[in-house]
N, C-alpha and C positions, 0 to 999 in steps of 0.2 A: 504494500500500500504506500502511496506517496505521502510524504511528510513535507512540512514547510522547507526543510533543508535538502530535500531530494531534488537534484537537478533535473530539468525536463528532458525526457528522452527525445532523441532526434526523430522527426517524423519522416516515414518513408515517402518517397516520391510516388505520385499517383501512377497506377498501372496504365499501360497502353491499352486502348479500347479498339478492337479490330472486328469489323463485320465482313465476313468472307462472302463474296458473291457466288452464286451458282451452287452446285453440289460438290462436296469435298470427299474424295476417296478416303476410306478409313485408314488404310496403311499410311497414307501421306499425313493424315491428321496425327496419328500416333507418333510417327517419326518427328514431326514438327514439335509436338509436345515434349517428347523426350529430349530433343536437342535444346529447346528453350529452357526447360527446367534445369538441365545441367549447366547452361550458361548463366542462369540466375544464381544458382548455387556457387558458381565460380566467380561471381561478381562482374561478369562481362556483358550482361544483358539485363534489361529491366523487366518488371513484372508485366504480365499480359492477361487480358480478358479477351477471349477469342470466341466469337459467335459464328456457328457454322450450321449447315444443313447437309445431311448425308443422303446418298442413294439408299434404297432398301437394303438392310443388312441386320444381322444379329451380332451382339457382342457377348462374350462369356466372361464374367468376373471370376475372381479367385475362388468363390464358393459355388460356382455353377455345377449343377447336377445334370449329367448327360440325359437322365430320364425326363428332364424338363424341356429338352429340345424335341418338340413333338413333330415338327415338319420343317426340315432345313431347306425351305423353298428359296431362301436368300443366302448369300455368303455368310459364313460364321467366322468371327475373328476373336481370338483370345485378347482380352483387353488389359489384363494386369491390374485392373482396379478392384476395389472391393465389390461385393454383391454377386448376383447370379446372372441369368440371361436377361438382356434388354434388347428391344428393337429400336433402330434408328431408321428414319426415312424422310422423304419429302413431306413438308407440312409440319415438321417437328423442329423446334429450335433447340440446338445443343450448345451449351456454354462450357468452354474449357477454361479453367482458372489456373493460371500459373502464378501463384503468389508465394512470397517468401515469409513463412511463419517464423523464421528466426528474427524477423523485424516486426512481426505482427502478433506475437504471442505464440509460444510453442505449445499449443493446445489443439490437437486434432479434433477432439470432441466438440470444442467450442466453435471451431471452424465449420464443421458440418452443420451444427445448429445455426450458425450465422447465415450459411448459404440457404438453408431451408427457409429461414425467416425472410431473407432477401427476396426469394422467388415468391413466397406467399404475399408479401407486400406489393410486389409488381403485379401479381394476378388481381389483387384487390383493386388496383387502379383500372382494371378492365372488368370490374364488377363480378369477379369470381371469388366466392368465399372459400378459400383454401385453408388447409390446416395440416399440422404434422401430428403424427401418432407415435408416442415414445417407443412402442415395441415394433413399429413398422417404419423403417426409414423411407423417405420419399415425401411427395407432396400429394395431398388427398383433398377431395371435395365431395359434394353430394350430387348425384345424377339420378333424378327421379326418386329421391328419398333414400337411395342406397349409396354407401360409401364407394367411391371409385377413385382410381389412381390417375392423376393428371400429369404427374411429373416424377422423374426418377433422379436419384443422386448416387453417385459412385465416385470416390476420390482415391487418390494414391498420394503418398507423401514420401519423398526421397531427399535426404539431406535437408529436411525442413522446408522443401519447396513442394507445393501442391501441383498436381495436374489431374486430368480428367475433370469432372464437374457435375453438370446437371443436364437434364433434357425435359422439355415441356411440350405437351401435345397441343399444337395450335389447330391444325386441320389435316392430320395424317389419315391414311386409310386404316381405320381401326381393325379391319379384318386381318391386317398383316401381323398383329399381335398373336393371332391364332396359331402361329408356328412354334410358340414357346409358352411356358408358364411364366408370365411376366414377374420377374423378381421373386419367383418361387411362391407366389400367393395365388393359388387357383381359385380361391373363394371370392376374390374381388375383381370386378371388371375394370377396364380402362376407359377413360373418357377424354374429351378434348374441348377446347374453347368453342370450336365450331359446333360440336354436338350439344353444348350447353347454350347455344344461341348468342354467344358473345363475340366481340371483335377478335377475329383470329388472324389478322394481318401481322406478318412478321415485324413490319416497321412499328406497329403499335406496341407490340410486346417488347421490342428492343428499346423503345423510348421509355417504357415503364421501368425496365431494368435499370436503365441509365439514371432515371430520376431517383430510384431507390438505392442506387449503389453507395451513396454516402452512409446509409444505415449499416451496410455490411462492413465498410471500413471502420465506422465508429464502434461497432460491436467488437471487432478484432482489436482495436486500440484499447478499449476498456478491458478486454481480457489480458492484454499485454501489461497494462499499467496496474491492474488489480488482480494478480493471478490467484490470490487466495479466496476471492469472493465468488468464484464460479462463473459460468457463462452468463453474460448480461442479457436481460430481456430487451427485446426491441419492439414488442407488440404493445 
């Protein structure tokens, strides 16, 4: 905890914000993340928030169960992140976060919580009431009265630099999720902003993310400066 005699910590430089046009191949995305994360850890590159859209594919996290790959109708890639099987494809916004937790608080749990709350607040700007569930990582909402997953989170941290990140369903073909058990939770459906009748344009969601990005950084700063007080609330 800071005291009157504690010198202020130097503030990290704001991350680069990059929106990739078109569809990004997953191997290229993975190689770009790996290289950038290594450069950040070496001090030769700055942090990066990279927003992309992929062609249809499935990724397998480190806890993926082969029995949950029901129909490999699209390419399947090992991701190296936490979690199980996830679908990516057109109409879904994927955010890759390469942030230096050595400068923003060495707390992976608080980082994941901060990312969840950031995405939830961005969705609220588009009139989607989303929420997190402690025993189920990801972003949830209600569709027709039933809990449904609208976003996934999967991260990896190496040398205190994060990579991978989140995905949010704007207007994907939801039948494409039928090839997997999404995140190992067969009892819950997936939904999208389009299915909920909300603004599903990428530019609208990207703008909402950017507007709420200071809340993510503030949450990480609070965690760094008050490590004994737990993850700060941003709701």
